[in-house]
N, C-alpha and C positions, 0 to 999 in steps of 0.2 A: 627709302631703305630701311625695314623695323630692327627698331631701336629695342635692345638688351635692358633688362630691367636696372640693371646696376652699372652699367656704361660708368667706365670712368670715375666708379668708386673702390675706395680700399680698403676689405672690410679682416677684421684679426678675430681668429677662432683659436678660442682653447680646449684644449683634447680631440684635436683635428686630426691625429693620427691613423684611427680609426673607428669605428661607430655612427654614433650621431655626428660626430662629426666633421668627419671625414664626407659624409655626403652632404652637408653644407658644403662645405669646401667646395665639392661637384659642380653642386647647382650654382653658390654664388659665382663661382670661375665659368662657367655655360651662359649664365645672366650677365656677362662682361666686367663684375669685378677682377681688380688685384687680388688676392689673400695671402694672410701672414699665417701659417699652421705653423700655430704652439703645439710640441705636446713636449713634454718629460720624457717621452720616451724617445731616444733618438731613433732607431730604427723606423718606427711607426712615422715620425714626421718626414723625413729624408724621402720614405716611398712615396707617401703622397703627395710631397712638392714634388717629387719626380713627374710619377705620374700626370700632376697635369699641366706642366712644361710639357712633355710628351703627346701632350693632345693637344699644345698649345696655346695654355693658358697661361696666365702673368703667377709665378707663385715663386713662393722663397720661405723656407722654413727656420722656426727658433724653438729653442728650447727655454726651462724654468722652470721653477715651482707654483702653482698660483696661489698659495701663501703664502712667499715672498714676495714683501713690498716690492725690494730690490728686483726682482725676477721681473714681475708685472710690468715696470718700469720701465725694464729694459727690451722688452715683450713690442712696449708703445715705442718704446724708442727704432725699433726694429719697421717697423711698419712707414714711419717718418721716413728714415734715411733712404730706404727703399723705395716706397713708391710716394711718398711726399702728404699724404694726409691719413687721417684715420676716420672714415667714415661709419664702417662699421664695427660692432662689437658685439661678437657672441662669447657669453662668458658658461663653457660647456664644461669642465674638464672637473671630472668628476672622479672617485672611488667608491667603494663599499667596506665594510666591515660588519656584518652583520652576526647578531649573535641574539637571542634573549636578554632581556634587562639584567635579571639577575647573574646572568655567566657574562656580559658584554665586562670588559673592562675599561676605565676609563680613557686609559689611551688611547681606545680604538673608539669609544665615543668625540674627543677631541680632535683626534685627529679629524674626522667625517666632519665634522663642525669646521673643522681648519680650510681644509679643503674647497667643500661648497660653500658653506658661508660667510668664511672668513678671503675665501677667492673669489667672489662674485665681489663683494665688496670693494676691493682694491682696485680689480678690472673694470668696475662703474666709476669708482673714483679717478685712475687714471685716463681711460676712457676721455669721460667727462670734461679733464684740464685739457684736454686736445679739441674735441668738439665746442667748447665755449668760445677757444678764437675762431672758430671757422662759422661760425652761430647754427649750425645744423648738426646732428649722428643721432643713429638709432642706438640703442645697448639692447641690446635680446637676455635674458637671464635666462638660463634652464630651471625649472622646477622641476615637477615629478606630480604627478597623479597619487603618487603613495606623499606628498606634502599635505593631500588635501585631504584624505581619507583615513592615513598613518597602513601600515605594512608588520602586524607579526616578524617581529628579529632588526623591524629597524628604527629603535628610536633614537635613536642619531643621527639614519640617514634624511626619516620624514621629518624632526625635526629641522635641518636643514632646511629642508625642500619650503617648507613651510615656512622658514624666514626669508628665504628667498619670493618668497611673494608680497611678503610684506616691508623690505629692502626695495624690492622693486618699484612700490607702489609711492614709497616716502621717497625715494629718488626724481622719481618722476613729478611730483609737486614742485622739487627743488628747482630742475633742470629744467624744467616746461619752457619758460623766461626765456632762456640762452638758446631756446631751437634746439635743445635735444631730446627724445623722446626715449622713454626707456618703458620697455613692456615683457613678459614672461610668456615660457611656454611649457607646461604642462606635459608631458605625455605620457601613454599610460604604458601596456603589453605592445612592445614594439622585438620586432624579428634582432636579437643583436649575438654575440657570443654568451652573453647571460644569459638569456633565454635559449638558446638550443641545445645549453647545456643541463638546462631543468629535466626531470622525466619527463618522459610523453605523457602520461597520466597525467603531471600535474598541469602542464601545457595545454593540455586541453579542458581540463577546467576551468581554465582562466579560461580560453579563448568562447569556452560557452554562456561566458559573463558577458561578452561583448554583443550589445547589439547588434553588430553589424555584422558581425562573423566571421570575424578573420583577424588574424595577430597585423600590424600596424609595422609597417615596411619604412628601414630610417627616409626614404625620399621623403615618405610622406611628411616626418617634422620638418627635413629640411622645405619643403616647401612652403609649409607657414611659417618657417623663420623670413624665408626669401619675400613675403606678404610683408612682415614684418618691417623689413631693413630699407624694401624699396616704398618710392613714392604713392604705392596703393595705400598705405596705411594713414599717412601724412597725418592725418588727424584721429590717432589713436597716440594713451601714452598711460601707464598703467593700467594696463588691461596682465588678463592673465586667457591664452588660449590652449582649451586640450586638444587634445591632439591622441585621441585615447578609444572612438569608432562606437561614444556613448558609453563607455562603462564608467562607472563613478560617474553618472550624471547628476 
């Protein structure tokens, strides 16, 4: 009988109520993982968990703010209580508060840094505290191509996503001897609610800059996350995987 890539594994994904997080949750569940759907949006997280359970997969929903230490610890506690372990942690939750720097408020700068960078640090730390006792684990941090090249109107977001790369590499060095791998993914232009809301002419211009000639789909990112979550990447840590169709290579 063919074994799935994540049979017997427990995965916690933040921001899994929709978009990339939902795609990763579905992909992980299809590969045998029990999945904890974490999202601050109650309706979205319950819908994702219900859809997975209706398909016959093991899934549970939990809430909380990834910028809150107590909430992140509670998410990890849910994984342990419901499924008995935590083998894969995906720090995916995020927000945007776009504005040109001269018009951006300090509040919006801090909020994006807190949710993305502080949230990833809290998630990485909480997951590592569990995984060290198991002697194994994979932590996947969602950065962005904007953290590599910078985007107009996103000094907050680009700074946070660049910081996630440095955090990932530092954590990977600290945790490797414990059997814990820490890697990052940098998605490029992916079909989400955000890109669907873009002006058609602007979207076409951005797609024209992609060597592969198409916008990415959420499943493209989910497949890269599956690779990093599974034993296929067992000798990889501290890496940054670009899922961008070659844009900004």
